[in-house]
Residue, then its C-alpha position, 0 to 999 in steps of 0.5 A: m163191639l161194632a168195630t170188631t164186627l165191621q172189621r170181620l165183616a170187610k175182611a169176609s166181604g173182601l171190600s177195601v176201605t174205599e169201596i165201602a166208603t164209596a157205597i155208603p151215603k155220606a161217609g168218606i175213607q176217614t169216617v169208614n176208618a174211625w167206624l173200623r177203629g171204634d171211634k165213631l158211630p155210624g148212623y142209622d141210615q149208614i148202619e142200612a147201607l153198611a148191612r147191604t154192602l157188607g150182605v148182612p142184615a140190618g139188624a145184626l148191626l143194630g144189635e151190635l150197636a145197641a150193644a155198644l151203647d148199653p150203659a148197663r156194660t162196663r168198658g171191661e165188660h165190652e172188652l171181655l165180650a170182644c175177646y170171647r167172640g175173638l176165640e175159636t169155639r172150642q176155646q169158648n166152650a172151655l172158658l165158659e166151663i172155667v168161669r162156671s166153676m168159679q161161680p159160687a154154689p147156689p144157696a141151699t134150699d134146705p132151711k136146716a143145711a143153710a143155717r148149718t152153713a151160715r154157722k160155719r161162716t161165722a163160726k170162729p176157730r176153735v182154740a185148743t185150751k184146757h176146760p178148767m173143770k176137766q183138768a186132772p186132780k193135783r197130786k198131794s205131796 
């Protein structure tokens, strides 16, 4: 999320909220704090000023802003992405390995194999019963 990115950039640059607010036109301390909390989003002009102040390309912040406004993502997806970005590279790779192992197997390309898989999924479990035609003959007394 944009707030997380702004927090990291502010920390990395060593700038305080007051210093950032002073460098951004029409932005006070409360506004900058709201951006850092994720309560508000900066406007385009403010994004450009933020980028200059924090020493990053404006496109990077605009990309974060676009992702934050992406209606295709749910809140859970945003939270998951933010958590993922907070992990170390080694942890990210381990998590990706786990997630990939959870994905269903790709469909079989062989039509016969696909048919067998479909039959297995829909087949009823067999119950062991005696077949009426295969019963042992009754003994005569």
